[in-house]
C-alpha positions as CSV (number, residue, x, y, z in Angstrom):
1,M,-7.1,14.3,-0.4
2,D,-4.9,16.4,1.8
3,D,-1.1,16.0,1.7
4,L,0.0,12.6,2.9
5,K,3.1,12.1,5.0
6,F,5.2,8.9,4.4
7,S,7.0,7.0,7.1
8,P,10.6,5.8,6.3
9,H,9.2,2.3,6.1
10,A,6.5,3.2,3.6
11,R,9.1,5.0,1.5
12,D,11.4,1.9,1.5
13,E,8.5,-0.4,0.5
14,M,7.4,2.0,-2.2
15,A,11.0,2.1,-3.6
16,D,11.2,-1.8,-3.4
17,D,7.9,-2.2,-5.4
18,Q,8.4,0.9,-7.5
19,I,5.2,2.4,-6.3
20,P,5.0,6.2,-6.9
21,E,3.3,8.7,-4.5
22,T,0.7,9.3,-7.2
23,A,-0.4,5.6,-6.9
24,V,-0.7,5.9,-3.1
25,Y,-2.8,9.1,-3.3
26,H,-5.1,7.4,-5.8
27,I,-5.5,4.3,-3.6
28,V,-6.2,6.3,-0.4
29,S,-8.6,8.8,-2.1
30,D,-10.5,6.2,-4.2
31,A,-10.0,2.8,-2.6
32,D,-11.9,-0.2,-3.7
33,E,-11.9,-1.5,-0.1
34,E,-11.2,0.1,3.2
35,F,-10.5,-1.9,6.4
36,E,-10.4,-0.2,9.8
37,Q,-7.9,-2.0,12.0
38,D,-8.1,-2.5,15.8
39,N,-5.1,-0.2,16.3
40,G,-6.9,2.7,14.6
41,R,-5.1,2.4,11.3
42,T,-7.0,2.1,8.0
43,A,-5.9,-0.2,5.1
44,Y,-6.9,1.0,1.7
45,T,-6.8,-1.4,-1.2
46,G,-7.3,-0.6,-4.9
47,V,-6.0,-0.9,-8.4
48,W,-3.7,1.6,-10.0
49,E,-2.4,1.0,-13.6
50,D,-3.4,-2.7,-13.3
51,R,-1.5,-3.1,-10.0
52,A,-3.3,-4.2,-6.8
53,I,-1.9,-2.0,-4.1
54,T,-2.6,-1.6,-0.3
55,A,-1.6,1.4,1.7
56,V,-2.0,1.5,5.5
57,V,-2.6,5.0,7.1
58,E,-2.3,6.0,10.7
59,D,-5.4,7.1,12.6
60,D,-4.4,10.7,12.0
61,G,-5.6,10.1,8.4
62,R,-2.4,11.5,6.9
63,T,0.6,9.3,7.8
64,V,1.2,6.3,5.5
65,V,3.0,3.7,7.5
66,T,3.4,1.0,4.8
67,V,2.5,0.2,1.2
68,W,2.7,-3.0,-0.8
69,E,1.7,-4.4,-4.1
70,W,-0.1,-7.7,-4.2
71,K,1.9,-10.0,-6.4
72,R,0.8,-13.5,-7.3
73,E,3.5,-16.1,-7.3
74,S,3.1,-19.8,-7.7
75,R,4.4,-22.1,-5.0
76,R,6.6,-23.8,-7.6
77,R,8.5,-20.6,-8.3
78,R,9.1,-20.0,-4.6
79,R,10.5,-23.5,-4.1
80,R,12.9,-23.1,-7.0
81,R,14.3,-19.9,-5.5
82,R,15.2,-21.4,-2.2
């Protein structure tokens, strides 16, 4: 995989979820699933160190626009936090 560029939004999301660049490179280069979106972007989903992560890359194939970790939370926990 060539060098990736990270948008400011992607960097913010990576910091919030503590996702290192290494994880994003792994997901993009060896994704379990790839979904091409109508806007030309591609979403890559995979597992890195037991964490399910999705990275969305622009149609240029290099610019990561957003990244997130799939976290499972029960509805009960969400209600208590409100």
